[in-house]
N, C-alpha and C positions, 0 to 999 in steps of 0.2 A: 118687428117684421124684419126678416132676413132677406137681404137683396144681394144680387150677384154683380160684381164689378171686375173689370179687367184693368190691370195696371199697366204701366208704360214698357214693361218687359214681356207683355203678352200673357202674364199669368192671371188666371181667374181667382178671385177671392169672395168668400161669402162674409158679409158684415151686417151685424145687427143695426139697422138703420132708423133713425140717425144714430151714429155712435155717441156714447156718453163718457167714455174713458179712452182718451187718445194719448199715445206716446210718440214723440217726434224724435227722430234720430238724426236730424239734419238742421243746422242753424238756420239756413235761409228759408226752409220750409217751416220751421217753428215761427219765424217772424211773420210768414203768410198766415199761419193759423190765428195768430194775434189779431192781424188785420181782417181776418174772416170773422171776428168777434166770437172766438171760441174759448174765452176765458175759463168758463166752467168745465169744459169738456177736456181741456188738456191737463194730463195729470203727471206727465214725466217729459224731461228734456235732457240734452247732453250739456256737459259742462262747457261746451263751446257755443251754446245757444245764448249769446250775449244780448241779443235784441228780441223783445224789449227788456230793459233793465229790471222792470218790476217782476217779470217772470223769472229772470236770471236769479233774482234774489229769493223768490218764494216757491217756485216750483221744484219738484223733487228731481234731483239730477241722477242720471242712470249711466254715468260713465262717459268716455269720449266717443266720437264717431266711429273709431276703429277699434276701440276697446270698451265695448258695452258691457255693463254689469247686468248679466242675464238674470241673476237671482233677484235684482232690484226691479227689473222690468216685470218679471213673473209676479212679484208681490203686489204690483199695481193692478194686475188683472185687466189689462187693456182690452177693449173690443175693437180696437184699430190701432196699428202701428204705421207710421209714415216713414219710409226709408228712402235711400238713393243707391242706385247701382254702383256708382263709383265711390261715393263717400263712405260706404258702410262695407264691412267685410262679408263676403258671400257665405262663409260657413256659420257666422253668427246669425245672418238673416235666415238662412235655411233652418237653423235651430229654433229661432223664434217662430218661423212659419209652420213648424210642426205642432205648435200650440195655439197660436194667435193669428188673426188675419193681418198680413203685412202687405201694405200697398208700397210698390217701389217705383221712383221715378227714374227716368234715363234722359239726361239733358246734354245735348251737344250744341244746340242752336237757340237763338231767341225764340223761334217758333216753337221749339220743344218746351221752353220755359212758359210760354203762353198756354200751351196745351196742359201742362202740369197744373197751372193755377185753375184752369177750368175743371179739370178732373178732381183736384182736391176739393174744389167747391162742391162738386156733385157728390162726392163720397161722404162728405161731412154735412150735407144738407144746406149748404151756404152757396148755392149756384149764383143766386141773383147778386150777391156781394161779390163773388169771384168775377162775374161779368162786367161789373162796375170797375173793378181793379184793372181788368184787361183792357177796357175801353180807355181808361186814363193812360196807361202804359202805350197803347197804340197811338193815341193823339200825340203824345210826347215823342215817340219814335219817328212819326212822320215829320215833325218839326225838326228833329235832330238830323234826319236825313237830308232835309233842305239846307241845313246849315253846313254839313260836313262836305268837304271837298274830297270827293271819292277818288280813290287810286291815284293819289299824287305823292303821299309821303310813306316811306318804308319804315317799319318800326319792329322792334323786338320787345317782348314782355317777359320779365323774369320773376320766377316764384320761388327760387331756391339758390343757396350759396354753398359752394364746396360740397358737391359739384354745382357748377352754374346750371340751373334747369329753366327751360322756357316752355312755351305752349305751341301745340301743333295746330294744324287747320281744321281738326275735327273736334275742337273744344268750344264751349261756351264763350270762354274769354276771347278766342278768336273772332267769334260772331260779333261780340261787343266792340272789339278793335275796329272791325270793318264798319260797324255803325257810326263810328267816330271818324271814318275816312282814312284809316291806317292799313297799309298793306302788311301783313305779317311776313317777315323775311323766313319764317320757319313753317310757312303754311303748308309745304309739301311734306312736312313731318307729321307723325301721329302722336296724340296725347301729349306727354311731358317729356320731351327729349333732353338729354344731357348735351351741353356744347362747351366750347372753350372761347376764350377771349380772342384767340387767334382766328377762329372760324367766324367769330362775330366781325372782326375787323375786315375779314374778307368779304362778307355779305354787305357791309357798309350801309347799315340802317341810318336814316335820318334822325329818328328818335328812339331812345331806349327808355323803357318804363320799368321801374323797380317797385314791385308790389309791397304792400305792407303785410301781406299774408300769402301763404302760410309761414314764409320767412320774413321777419320783420327788417327789411332793408333800412338802412340809415344813411346819413350824409357821408360817413366814411366809405360806404359801398359806392356811392355816387362818384365820389373822388377816384376810387380805384377803377371804375368803369370809364370815366373821362380820361384817365391817363392811358387806358388801353385802347379806347376808340375816341380819339380827340375831335374827330369830324362830326360826331354825333351829339345832339341835345340829350342830356340824361336827367331824368326827374323821378322823384318818389311819387306814387300814386296810391290811392286808397283801394286795397284789393277787394273790399266788399263791393264796390261800385262796379267791378269787372266780373266778379265770380258768384255774386249772390243772386241766384235766379230766384224769382218770386217778387213779392210786393216791393222789395228794395229797388227794384228796376224804376219804380217811380222817382226815387231819389237819385238813382244813377244817371237819369236823363239830364238834368240841370248840371250835374257834375261833369258829364261828358261834353256838354255845350261849353263849359268853361275851359275845359281841356283843349277843345278845338281852338278856342280863341288864344289860348297860350302858346300853342305849338304852331 
């Protein structure tokens, strides 16, 4: 049976429902498909889809999120491809869309992430499981909001080095920072602006978070940042907990609780 769905970019796609051969182009959404109990249906993932480890070792890898191996994807003959507007390249998605149904998410907030979970549950025939995941996340978020001291501590979150790159106010990471009670000093910027240590010192954040991904910050970068902004607390954080929208949010909530207590 063919059914019509609309993705988060507004595009309508026709899907043989329920899909039996799914390719995921996004690590966090791959993990969601696993938690939706779609072991048999998922036939292809990217080389960055490291969770769950069993899938990473056993599923066919179809390149990176921004360098997809189109020929491998075609050979899998998917009846559904799950993509993301930001993480995948537009031209490659357009090429795949000419042959296969491609459902694309567009995530900027926690609410967007919850919408994505529900819609992926719907399009894969696992709505009840998706709603169960959403309910667990919402319970945790309410508890987290009660513990976070809102609008009291200024912070900056870094994702890249040379150049230093941070996150603006229209990102999912910013949404997670706010959930932890942190005011993003770059909130007035959009997406992922470049900055300098001089500008950072002028903005005077109380806390500076150096992410584990996409750039793997280490202790030597903490030392460099502390030397440049001695007034700030600088710490390494797990980037998956701030940037993986999907079922990883269930694990992110206790992580953020611990972070709140630490800072």
